[in-house]
Each structure stands twice: as C-alpha cells, then as structure tokens.
N, C-alpha and C positions, 0 to 999 in steps of 0.2 A: 758548738757545732751548728752549721747553717742547716736550713730546711732542705736544701739541695743535697747536702752531704748525708742527711738522714735517709733521703729517698734512695740514694745510690752510693753505697759504701765504697771506700777506696779499695782498689784491688789489692789483694794480698799475694805474697810469694808462695803461699801454701797451696798445694794442688786442690785442697778442699774448696778453695775460692770458686772453682768452676761450677761447683754445685749451686752456689748462689746465683751465678750467671744463668744456669739452666732454669733455676726456680723462678726467676723474674722474667725469663724470656728475652734476655739481652740480645742485641744485634750481633752479627758475626764479627764485626770489628772489635767488639769489647773483649773477645777471647784472646786477643794479642797482648792486652795490657798486663796481665800477671807475669808473662814472660819478660816483657820490657822492664817492668818494675824490678824483678829479681836480678836482671842483668845490670840495671842501674845501681842496685844495692851491693853489687860485687859477689853475687852468688856463684858458687863453683860449678864446674862442668856437670857434675852428677846431678846437682839440684836443678840446673837448667834443662838437662835431658829429661828428668822426671816431670818437670812442668810442661815441657813440649809434648811428652807422651800423654799427660793428663789432658792437655788442650785438644789433641787429636781425638781422644776418646770422647771428650765433651762435645766436640763438633759432630761426631758420628751420632751421639745420642740426640743432639739437637736436630740433626737432619732426619733421624728416625721419627722424632716427635712431630716435626713439621709434616713429614709424609703421612703420619697417622691422622693428624688434624685435617690434612687435605682429603685423605680418603674418607674420613668421617663426614666432611662436608659433601663429598661426591655421593656417598651412600645416602646421606640425608636428602640430597636433591633427587636422587633416583627414587627413594622411598616416597617423597612428596609427589613425584611424577606418577608412580604406581597408584598412589592414593587418588590422584586426580582421575586416573583411568577408571578406577573402581566406581567412582561416582560420575562417570562421563555423562554430561548433559549437552555441552556445547563443544563440538570438535575444534572450532577455531580457537576457543579459549585454552584448551589443552595443548594444542600445537604452539600457541604463543608462549605458554608457560615453559614448554620444553625448550624452545629457542632461547628464551630469556635465561634459563638456568644454564644452558650450554655456554652462552656468552659470558655469564658471570664466572663460572667455574674455570673456563679456559682462559679467562682474562683477555678476551679479544674485544676489539672495537665494534665488530659487526658479526651477527649470526643470522642465517636465513635458511629457509626450507623451500625446495621446489618439488612439484609433483608432475608426473607425466600425464599427458592428455592423449590417450590412444586414438580418439576420434580425429583430433587435429594433427596428430603425428608429431607433436613437439612437447616441450616442457615449459612450465610457467612458475613464477614466484607465487608461493602461497602465503608465507609468513616471513617478515623481516624484522630485525631488532637492531637498532643502532644505525640504520640506513638514513641518509640525508638526501639521496638523489631520487627524484620522482621517476626518472627514466629507468634507473636500476630496479626500482620496486615494481615496475610494469613490464619488465623484460620477459620476452618469450624466446626460448632457445630451440633451434632445430635439433632433432635427435642426433647424437654423436658429435655435437659441437662443444668446444670449450672443455674445461676441467670436468664439469658436471656430466657432459656427454661421455667422456672417457670412463668416469665412475659407473655410469649407467650401462655402458657396453661391457665392461669387465666384471661388474658386481664386486669391485674391490675399492678400498679407500685410496685416495691420491692426495698428495700434499705438494705444494710448490712454495719456495721461499720468495720467488719473484715471478709473478704470473706472466708479465710481458716478455721476460727473457726465457721462458720455458717453451721449448719446441715440441714437447710431447703432445700438446693439445692442438686441436684444429681451431685456429683463431679466425674469427669472423668480425666484420665491421660492427655489427649490432652488439655482439657480446663485448668486444674490446671497448666500444664507446660507453656502454653501461658501466663496466668495471672502472674505466678511467674517470667517469663522472663521480663515482663513489670514492675514488682514490685508493682502491684496494691494491695491495702488493702481495702479501702472503695469504694463501688460501688453503684450507683443509676441507675436503669433501668426503663423506662416507655414504654408502648406499642405504636406502630404505628398502628392506626386503620383505616380501610376503612369499614364503616358501622359497622358490628359486627365481622369482620374478622381481625385478627392480621396479618400484613404483615411484621413486623420487630420490632426492639427494638432500642431506643435511650438511650445511656449510658453517664453518667458523673462519673469520678473516680479519686481518689487520691492515692498517694503512702504512705499515712499515715492514721491512724485511724481518722475518723471524723464523725460528726453527721450532716446529711442533714436535714434542716428545712422544715416545711410543705410548706412554700412559694417557696422554691427552687424546691421541687417536682412538685408543680403546674406549675412553670415556665418551667421546662424541658418538662412537659406534653404539654404546649402550643407550644414549638418548635417541639415536636413530631407530633402534629396535623398539623403544617405547612409542615413538611417533608412528611407526608402521602398525603396531598393535592398536593404537588409537584410531588410525584410519580404518583398519580392518574391523574393529569393533563398531565404529560408526556405520560402515557399510553393512555389517551384519544386522545392526539395529534397523537400518532402513529396509533391508530385505525381510527382516522379521515383521516389521510393520506392514510391508506389502503383502507378505504371506498371510498375516492375520486378516488383512482386508479380503484377500482371495478366499481365505477360509470362511469368512462371514458370507461371502457370496455363494460359496459351495454349499454351506449349511442351508442357505435359503433354497438352493436347487434341490438338495436332498430332502428337505422338509416338503417341498412341493411335489416330489416324485417318490414319496415313501412307499406308496403302494407298489409302484413298478420295481423299486429296489428290493422289496420283500419278495416279490415274485422271482426276481433274478436270483436272490439268495436261496429260494426254495429249489430252483433249477440246479444251482451249484451243489446244494446238499444232496440232491437226488443223484446227480452225476458222480459225485464223490463216492456215495454209497455203492453205486453200480461198479465203479472201478475196484473198490475194496473187496466186494464179494465176487469179483470175477465175472461180471456180466458181459454180454456180447453187444455187437453193434445194433442188433434188433431191439435189445432192451433199451438202449439209448434212444432209438427212434420212438419207441413206445412212450418213454418218459417225457420226451420233448413234445410229442403229440398231445399229451394230457395237459402240459403246462401252456402250450400255445393254442390250445383248443382247435386243433386241426389234425390233418393226416400227414405224418412224416414217415418217409421210407428211405432206406439206404439203397442206392443203386451203384452198380459197377460199370466200368467202361469209360471211354474217352468223353471229354466235355468240351464245349466251345471255349475258345481262348478267353472270352470275357468272363468266364465262370471260374477261373483257376487262380485268381489273384489273392485269395484268402478272405474275401468279403462275400457276404450273402448278396446274390444278384437276382433281380426279378426277371422272370421269363414268362410272359403272359400273366396268368393268374397264379403262377407258382413262384416259390423262392428257392434258389439253389445255393448251397454252401459246399464248396469243394472239400473233400477229405484228402489231404496230401501231406507228404513228408519228404523233405530233402529234394524237392523239385519233381517228385514222382506222384502222379495222381492215382489215388487208391480207389476213388469213387466219389460219391456225393450224397449229402442229405437233402432231400427234396420235400418242401412243405407245400402240399397241394391245396388249391382253391383258397388262397389267402392273399388277395391282391394288396390289401392294406396292412402294412407291418411297420410299427414304430421302431425307432433306432435301438431301443433296449431289447425288443424282441428279435431284431436282426442280430444283435450281439449274442443273444441266447442261442440262436441257431448256429452262429459261427463257433461259439464255445462248444456246443454239442459236436460240431464237426471236428474240432480239435481233439476232444475226448475220444471220438471215434477213431481218429488217426492214431492216437496213443494206444488204444486197445488193439488196433490192427497191427501196429508195430510190435506190441508185446507178443501177440500171437505169432507174428513172423519170426521174432527172436526165438520163441520156443520151437518154431518149426525149422529153424536153420539147421539144427543138428539132423533132423529128419531129411532135409534137403541134401545135406552132405552124404547121408547114407544112400539116398536115391542115386546121387551122382556116382558114388563108388560102385553100386550095383550095375549101372549102365556102363561104366568104364570096364568092369569085369566082362560084360557081354561083348564089348568091342575088342578088348585086348586079350582076354583069356577065355574064349567060349568053350574050351575043353573042360572047364571045371565041372564039378559034380552037378548034374542037372537038378537033382532032388534038392540040394542045398540052395541053388539059385531060385528054385520055385518057392522054397520056404521063406527065403529072404524077401521075395516079392510079395508073398502073402502077408508078411508082417507089415509091409508098407501099404497094404490095400490095393496092390496091383495084381490083376488077373493075367497070369502068363499063359493061360489056356485060350485066350481070345486073340483074334488077329490084331496086329499092330502096324503102325506106319512109322518109319524113321524120318525125322525132319532135321534139316540143317538150317540154322538161322544166323543172320549177321546184320549188325547195324550198318546202314549205308548213308550216314549223314555226310553231305558234301562239305568240302573245305571252303571257307569264305575266301574270296579273292582279295588279299591284302598285300599292299606293296612290300612291307617288311619281310614277307614270306614268299615273295615271288621267286620262282626257280631261276637258277643261273642258266647260262647259255647251253651248258652241257646237260641240262635237265635235272640237276640235283638241287635239293632244297638247302637253305642255310641251316647251320646247327640249331639255332633257336627254333626255327620252324619244325625241324625234325624232333626236337625234344617236346615241343608243344603237341605235335601230332601223336607221339608215343604216349604221352600222358592222357590225351583225350581218348585214344583207342583203348587204353587200359580201363579208363572210367566207363566207356561204352560197354566193354565186355563184362565188367562187373554188374552194371545195371541190367544188361540183357540176361545174364545168368540168374540174377535175383528174380526178375520178372518171369523168366521161363520156368524156374524152379517152382514158383508159386502156381503158374498155370498147370505144370505137370502134376502137382499135388492135388489140385482141384479136379483134374481129369483122370486121376488114378494112373498116372504114367511116371516116367522118369526123365531127368534132365541132367546134363553135365556140360561144363565148359570145355571146349576142344577146338583146336585149329583156329584160334582168333575169333571164334563165335560160340555158338551153343548147339548141342545136339539134343533132340527130344525123341523119346519113344512113347507114343501115345496110342491108346486103344482106338480102333476104328469103330465108330458108332453105327447103329443100324441105318441103312440108307445113305451113309456118307461114303465119299470117294477119297482117295489120297489127295486129289487136287482140292476138294472142299476143305479138308483138314488143313492143308497148307495155306489156303486163303484165310480161313478163320484165324489161324495162328498168327499170320502176318498182320492182320487187322488188330487183333488183341494186343500183341506185343508193341506194335507201332503206336497204338492209342495209349498204352500204359507209359511208354518211354517218351512219347511225343517226338519221336524221330522215326524215319522210315526204316523198317525191318524187312529184309528180303528172306523168304523161306522157300527152300527146295525140298520136295518130298520124294520118298522112294515109292516104288510099287508096294502094295500091301504084302506083308510077310505073314507066314503062318504063326502058330502059337510059339512064342519064344521058349516056352518050357520044352517043346519038342524039337525046335530047330534053333538053338542058341547061336550056332555058327552062321545063320543067315543075317544076323544083325549087322556085322561089319560090312559085308558087300552092299547091304541096303543103305548103310550110311555113305559109302562111296558113291552110290547112285544119287543120293540126295545132294551130296556135295557137287557132283557134276551138274545137276539141275540148277543148284544155286549159282554156280559159275556161269551157266548159260543165261540165266535171267539177268545177271549183272552185265554180261557182254551185249545182250540185246537191249540194254537201256531200260530194263523193267525193274529197277531197284524199288524196294518198298512193296513188291507184290509177292504172292505166294502161288506156286504151281508145282505140278508133278512133271516128270520128264516126258510122259506121254502127251502132255499138252503142247509141247514146244514145236512140233513139226520137224521136218528134216534138218533145217538150219540149226534149230535149237539143239537137237541130238548131236549134230556134228560138232558144234561148239563145246557141248558138255563133254563129249568123249575125247576130243582131240587133246593129246598130251603135249604137243609141241607146236602150238599156233605161231608163236613168235619165230620159231625156226623156219616154218613154211613161208611166212611172209618175207623173212630175210633172204631165203634162197630164191624166191620168185622175183621180188622187186626191191631187194635190199640195196642194190647199187643205185637205183633211182632215188630212193629215200636218202641215202648217204650223199648223193650229188646235190640234192636240194638243201640238205642241212649244211653242207660245207660251202656252197656257192650262193645260197639265198635265192635259188631259182624256184620255179613252180611246176616241175615236170609231173609230180604225182597228181596234182589237180588237173593238169592238162590231159593226162591219161584217163582220169575219171570222166571228164567232160567228153573226151573222144569216144569212149565206149558208150556213154549215155546218149551221144548224138548219132548212134548207128555207124560209128567209124567214118563219119563224114567231116573232112577238114572245114568245109564251109559252115556247117551247123556248129562245129566246135568253136570257130572264131566268133560266131554270134553269141554263144553261151558264155565265152570268156571275155567278150568285148575287146578283142585284139585283132590285128590284121592277119589275114590268112597266111601270109608269109611267115609271121611269127609262129603260127601253129605248125607250119611245115618245118621250120627250123627246130622247134622243140621235139617234134616227132622223130626228126632225123637224129637228134641227140639221144632220144630214147632207144632207137634202133642200135646205135653204137654201144649203148650200155647193156641192152638186153639180148642183142644178137639179131641177125637178119630175119629169123623166123618168128619174131615175137608176135606177128599178126596172124599167124596160122591158127586155125580153130582150136587145136588142143592147147597151144600156148596162150592164146587170147582168153580161153576159159579160166586157166590157172591164174593169169594176171588179174582178171576181173574179180575172182574169188579172193586173191591176196589183197587187192585194193579194198574190198568190202571188209575183210577181217582187220586190215590196218585201220580203217576208219572206225570200226566198232571198238577196237582196243584203245584207240586214242580218245574216243568219247568216254569210255569207262574210266580211263586214267585221269580225266579232268576233274 
C-alpha cells in the first residue's frame, strides 16, 4: 500500500466511514465519495438511503464543528482585545489590533476605523488595515456623507454588496474618489457608541461583491464596542491625569491658605451648631461677628438693587450680604467698619446670610399655620361678624392680637405694569391673545401669593391679621400712638413694596373702634379701604398708600362711584364709538376745545390743524351729542366724562 493510501484510506460503503472523514477534517467534497462507491458496487436502495442519511448527519456535524471553531477563534480574538484594554498604554496600538483582528476573522481585504471630529464637524480615518491608497487613508468625510455618515446618523449597522450601485447613501466626489482608488465594492459599517452618542464607525470591506452574514455583522459590532471602550478609557485616563494635575495645584493652594480654611471650617461648625440647637438670626450675627472680628447685625427692609444678587457687596466701610429666598428679600447681614475683606471672609459672610435665610424660612414655615389661623379669624370678622364676640376675642388673644385697641382696615394690591411686548399686543377690539391672557393669569396668581405671604408676616409682627381677598390682601392692624390711618397706609405700602420689589398700592379705612366691641364695623371699613384703593389706582398713584380722607373731592368721587363706565358711555359714548369705528380724533379735539376755553382758534393751535378742520369736527360732535352740548350743564358733564375716560384709559394701560 502506498504512503498516500496510508494517509487517506479508501472510502467505504459503511456509514461508519463518515466518522473517519469527520475525524480527519476532510473537505466537503469527500463526503460524496462513500455514496458514489456504494452505488458503483451495486448497493441496494436501502443501503444507499442509509448512506445518504449518514452523509447529511455528518455534514451537519461538520458544520457545527466549523461553527464552533469559528466562534472559538472569535472569542479568543475578543478575549485578546479585552486583555489589551486591561493593559492599555497606547490607544493607537489597541485600535490597530482591533482592526487587524476584525479583518482577519471576517476574512476581508480591508478594515478601517473612523472617528468624529466635533470641532471640525466631520469624520476622519484613524486606523486602516490592508489599505493601499494614500488618498483613502487621509480621507475626511462630512457628517452625513457616504455609508459611514448613514451609520453615524442612525446609530445602526449598514452593509452594501456594491457601494457604487447603492442609492441609500449620499455619494460625494471626495468619498467616491477615495473608495474607487482603494477599489472597494462591498462595505460593512457598524457604529462606535459611547452611551447614546456615535463617536465613529468601524468598517470591513472587500474589493469584490460579497454578502456579509448576520454573525459577521454582530462580530464587527463586538469589536466596535471594544474600540469605543478603548477610546473612552483613553479619554478617562487623560481626564484623570488632568484632574491629578489640577488636584496638585489645588493642594498647593490649600496648603498655602490652611489658616483661612480652618477659620472657614470653624464658621461652618458654629453655624451648623446654631441651626441644630434652634438659634436665631441674631445668634448667627453674633457668631459671625466673633469670627470676622467685627460688628455684624441683621437688618430688615428694602436693599439697593446692587446688593441683592447673592454676593457680599461693599458699601462705604461696610459689607452687605442680602438674606433672600425665592426672589424675596428678607433682610441683610451688615458687617460694619470693615473696608478690607478677603474673598474667603466675603464667602463667610455670604454663607452666614444663607444660613440666616434658612432660619427665617424655617420660622416662616412654622408660622404659616398661625398665618392661616389669622386669616380665618379676619375672614370671620368680614363674613360673619354676628359670631360670639367672646369667642372672637379669645381667638384674637391666642394670636397676640388686642381686640380692645383701635384698628385700621387696609386693602393692598400689587400694581406691577405689564411689559409692552409685540406677542401680547391687544387685538383691535381690545382683547388680548390667549397666550397673553394665560401668562397674565399666572403672573397675577403668583403676585397674590407673594403679597399674602408678605402681608401675613407683617401682620404677625404688628400683632394684626391678614387674609387674601378680592385679588389682593386685606389687613387689620392696630393703630399705634400718634399714627393716623394715612400714616399706616403709607408705611404698609412702603414695607410690602420693598419686600416684594414691586409697587404695592394700599388704601386705608378710617380708624374703627375696638373690634371686640364692634365686629360688625370691620366689613364696612374694608369696603371703604377698597374704594380708597380704587381711587388711588384711577388717579395714577399706584404704589402709594393713603386713606380716603387724603384724596380730596375727586378722589372721594372716584372711590364712591359704582358706575363710572356707565356715566362715561351715557355722556360721550357716541363720540368714543365714532372715533373707534372711523379712526377719527373727536375725543382729543373735545379735550383740546375745553382746555382752550372753547376757542376754535386756540384749539387749532393746540392740535396743529386748520381752523376749518376744528369747525368740521365740532360740527360732527354736535350731531353726535345734540345741539345743547355746549350749554354750561352739558359742558360740565362732558368735561368730567372726558376726565374720567382719560383716567380710566391710563389705569388700563
């Protein structure tokens, strides 16, 4: 027997022969030979069928063994890649190894990896394996161009059997020239992902048409995941080195300022202890005074705009740190007689102001329940004054309010003007767009809440009561010795306006007797305060405080009138309607006519028009208002209506 026959035995007609073929890893073609031999030897149909069945089983076993060997090779390559990552020293070396293994396992002629350049807004070749074209190796692609651009846009793998015949990609001259120089035809690209962000693409390509199997796409995706980890690890190492360098510099600064830091730590410990044992704002001021070696006090009231941005601000020889929360200024910590203050001490003062605001907010939270009780008592006085007077007095006593002293009822409202913005400009019929209406409603609700909060705090400090009502706030405050109702209204408007940093208008009633003896007098007094508030707003005195007795005849008239709009409509309504529908200027002409002593000549000078124009307009007014419109009684009514119309228009703006 020859040496060749010893190496490869003759095929047998026995199905067991396939075990030998499997054992020596014979080629696929060798599995046909036992069947052919049996057929040549005259084997029967049953024997041939048995051999054919054995052949199919052997081929399936061979395919399974081949698949396992391939998976073992893939797992070995992935393991080696993971091992490279564990000992990462050179990012380029790791990426080259990944690309080489991908090319080897997929059996492609070329493999390459591109990375995105956010600064340049494109992507560039980072590593290539098997490439022969210098132009291809230096290729830079615009984002969204070519197969790689589609992968980057969708974060999904894409494969093409013939790149130049595939219309799914945006072909450009630069990309097509590079691909043509390299001779590539079939290309598979998978994304390099960091979280949900695509940072590049890993490619495998052949210079002939080919179909990439699903397992090959998954394998290249695994290599892409390793490549992304390598890049992320390298970036993290770079950031770590940078952070270590920054830490070294920070340690130097800390060592250089250890004394200052220790002092700041002492302040922190003291402030923490104060909060834990329930200390107050004056305790905070005392502690900071000792640490900063100066005099620190807490002050209430409004602050200049430059002192409310959260930073300590120098004012002369003093330093001021605002105590604020949610845009509301609660007061300030003032360090007196300390013109020189280093940044750490400034931060100490600012931190103390923050702790003070927390203490005040905690105190306010604890007092909100009391404020609600105060509001309920005032609501009962306004809505149900017939309740048992003894019980009302007892409830007031528990709140620290003396119902045997004279009080004043005040009506307050925020009068912040609307900014003139085009998107919210009113329509020709005077209505606002829905968006402007919603914004105005939300702003009004926030204003009412802020006003109620500030008024409740003021009422608690003044031993009074406060409640939200009629779009504003009503307060019942005791009248101090020597104070008048107007004084109390002005003080309240100033205090609330400074706290809210928006104009607050306050109308006051005349002093009422002891609420314990006259609970039924509170509701009429509130109505008087409301009329005074309305009068102030109609007179253009928003943001002020006054009592009804301060406003004179016109103020009392405006406050008491229940149907001002009806009076204006009845008197000059036809003229106003004529102007609105025709775009004329009759109302202004009437104003100028009466202001000029009913002289057409002086009227035309005031309006800068011809005297004939004045005459024509007055003739039109006569037809609208009647022939007796210039008689003294009618003229007086018209002038008053013109004044009321002007004031109402000013308030509505």
